[in-house]
Backbone bond lengths (Angstrom), bond angles and torsions (degrees), N, CA, C in turn:
res aa  C-N    CA-C-N  psi(-1)  N-CA   C-N-CA  omega(-1)  CA-C   N-CA-C  phi
1 M - - - 1.450 - - 1.531 109.27 -
2 A 1.321 115.73 137.89 1.457 121.58 -178.62 1.528 110.85 -71.56
3 M 1.309 114.90 156.74 1.464 121.79 179.88 1.520 109.23 -107.82
4 K 1.315 117.42 136.80 1.461 121.63 179.54 1.527 110.72 -79.03
5 A 1.328 115.06 147.20 1.468 121.24 179.38 1.523 111.15 -56.75
6 E 1.322 116.73 -37.86 1.466 121.11 -179.09 1.525 111.30 -62.74
7 K 1.321 117.09 -35.42 1.468 121.55 179.37 1.531 109.97 -68.69
8 I 1.323 116.69 -42.26 1.464 120.62 178.14 1.526 109.55 -60.39
9 E 1.323 115.35 -48.32 1.466 119.90 -179.87 1.528 110.89 -60.68
10 A 1.323 117.13 -43.22 1.467 120.84 -179.05 1.519 111.86 -63.08
11 L 1.324 117.77 -42.64 1.466 120.93 179.54 1.528 110.99 -62.38
12 I 1.324 115.99 -42.69 1.464 120.05 -178.20 1.526 110.59 -68.90
13 T 1.325 117.25 -46.76 1.468 119.25 -177.56 1.526 111.70 -69.35
14 E 1.315 117.44 -28.41 1.466 119.84 176.30 1.529 110.43 -68.25
15 A 1.324 116.57 -40.69 1.464 120.97 -178.67 1.526 112.29 -78.68
16 L 1.326 116.65 -27.30 1.467 121.98 -176.86 1.526 109.29 -125.76
17 P 1.329 117.72 76.44 1.470 120.69 -177.95 1.530 111.46 -55.73
18 G 1.313 114.84 132.07 1.458 120.43 -179.53 1.523 113.80 92.04
19 A 1.325 117.20 -7.38 1.467 120.35 179.30 1.523 109.60 -67.21
20 R 1.325 115.04 145.61 1.457 121.62 173.91 1.521 106.16 -104.53
21 V 1.310 115.69 117.30 1.465 121.69 -171.65 1.522 109.87 -120.68
22 T 1.334 115.91 130.86 1.455 122.29 174.55 1.525 107.39 -123.47
23 I 1.331 116.35 124.07 1.458 121.56 -179.60 1.523 108.89 -114.07
24 T 1.331 116.16 133.61 1.456 122.15 177.40 1.522 108.82 -124.91
25 D 1.336 116.68 128.42 1.467 121.59 175.54 1.522 106.82 -82.10
26 L 1.316 117.59 109.22 1.465 122.18 -172.20 1.522 114.28 -73.65
27 A 1.333 117.33 -31.36 1.459 120.07 -174.59 1.527 112.91 -118.50
28 G 1.322 117.21 -3.37 1.452 120.33 -178.33 1.520 113.68 73.49
29 D 1.335 115.99 15.06 1.466 119.85 -175.98 1.527 113.67 -110.78
30 G 1.338 117.22 -0.24 1.453 120.44 -179.74 1.517 113.54 72.69
31 D 1.315 117.83 11.37 1.458 122.19 -179.52 1.526 113.66 -120.69
32 H 1.314 117.31 -18.98 1.459 121.93 -175.01 1.525 109.23 -125.43
33 Y 1.327 115.12 107.66 1.458 120.76 -175.11 1.526 111.44 -123.17
34 A 1.335 113.85 159.59 1.460 121.97 166.86 1.522 105.76 -118.44
35 A 1.307 116.70 140.21 1.463 121.60 178.00 1.514 109.42 -129.52
36 K 1.316 115.04 132.99 1.458 121.09 171.27 1.523 105.59 -111.79
37 V 1.330 115.99 122.65 1.459 121.38 -177.93 1.524 108.38 -123.34
38 V 1.321 115.20 117.28 1.462 121.82 177.33 1.525 106.36 -110.88
39 F 1.335 115.92 120.29 1.462 120.98 -173.57 1.517 108.83 -145.81
40 D 1.322 115.85 123.52 1.471 120.61 -178.98 1.530 112.04 -55.86
41 G 1.317 117.08 -31.42 1.462 122.03 -179.13 1.523 114.04 -66.51
42 F 1.322 117.38 -11.08 1.470 120.59 177.33 1.525 112.53 -79.69
43 K 1.333 117.09 -12.32 1.462 120.40 -175.97 1.526 110.72 -56.24
44 G 1.325 115.95 128.34 1.457 122.24 178.23 1.520 114.32 85.47
45 L 1.325 117.21 -6.37 1.473 120.24 179.93 1.519 110.38 -94.91
46 P 1.327 117.12 141.15 1.463 119.00 175.23 1.528 110.40 -65.00
47 R 1.302 116.40 154.30 1.472 122.83 -177.58 1.523 111.73 -53.73
48 V 1.326 117.38 -41.16 1.469 120.83 -179.67 1.527 110.54 -59.39
49 K 1.321 117.60 -43.76 1.463 121.64 179.18 1.532 110.65 -65.51
50 Q 1.329 116.78 -39.43 1.464 120.66 177.09 1.534 110.27 -58.81
51 H 1.313 116.05 -45.42 1.468 120.64 179.96 1.530 110.89 -65.21
52 Q 1.312 117.05 -40.54 1.467 120.38 178.24 1.523 110.84 -59.82
53 I 1.313 116.80 -39.80 1.465 121.21 179.71 1.527 110.07 -63.25
54 V 1.324 116.78 -42.76 1.474 119.82 179.01 1.530 110.24 -65.90
55 Y 1.329 117.36 -43.86 1.468 119.65 179.53 1.526 110.98 -62.18
56 Q 1.335 117.83 -36.79 1.471 120.63 175.81 1.524 110.76 -62.44
57 A 1.328 116.54 -36.79 1.462 120.79 179.31 1.525 111.69 -63.82
58 L 1.328 116.66 -25.56 1.466 121.09 -179.47 1.528 112.50 -81.60
59 E 1.306 116.46 0.70 1.468 123.62 171.21 1.530 114.49 50.72
60 G 1.327 116.17 46.59 1.463 120.29 174.15 1.518 115.56 77.57
61 R 1.317 118.17 12.24 1.465 120.53 -178.14 1.529 113.43 -81.72
62 M 1.333 117.53 -15.39 1.469 120.02 177.84 1.525 109.40 -62.45
63 G 1.329 115.64 134.05 1.459 120.66 179.46 1.518 112.66 86.00
64 G 1.312 117.56 -10.43 1.460 121.81 177.29 1.517 108.72 -114.41
65 E 1.337 115.44 -98.87 1.466 120.67 177.42 1.523 111.45 -61.22
66 L 1.309 115.87 -33.69 1.462 121.51 -177.44 1.526 108.33 -112.71
67 H 1.320 115.76 109.63 1.462 120.72 -174.00 1.531 112.82 -76.72
68 A 1.344 116.78 -46.57 1.465 119.37 -175.67 1.517 110.36 -145.11
69 L 1.344 115.64 137.33 1.456 121.40 178.56 1.522 109.06 -139.67
70 A 1.332 116.05 111.11 1.462 121.25 172.61 1.518 106.14 -82.28
71 L 1.307 117.10 120.59 1.454 121.32 -169.59 1.518 111.86 -114.49
72 Q 1.322 115.04 132.01 1.466 122.56 174.08 1.523 106.41 -126.40
73 T 1.323 116.77 123.51 1.464 120.65 -178.44 1.530 110.26 -125.43
74 S 1.325 114.32 154.38 1.448 120.39 179.02 1.530 108.83 -162.83
75 H 1.326 116.60 161.11 1.458 119.75 174.37 1.526 111.37 -99.02
76 K 1.309 116.36 -4.74 1.464 119.98 177.41 1.533 109.96 -143.41
77 E 1.306 114.83 152.03 1.464 122.04 -172.77 1.517 113.42 -59.13
78 S 1.313 119.52 -40.08 1.466 121.83 -173.77 1.528 114.01 -82.99
79 D 1.326 118.71 -10.67 1.467 122.15 -179.84 1.520 108.68 -78.13
80 S 1.335 117.24 139.15 1.458 117.62 179.54 1.473 114.20 -115.74
């Protein structure tokens, strides 16, 4: 079963209070998303660790309910 963008955003913002999350459905099928997560708590962490934190927030749904997630993380809005 596909996962709604709102659910992805809710899981991330619940795990990372204050995070600014933007979710885009890439294929219109509810299975392929892009997420941009800006979170002050990422400051000083390598990108890999930032991504691991977001995947942990998804509580094991990657590969099941959520098929694909292109992830962009940053600790500040202007960083890409």
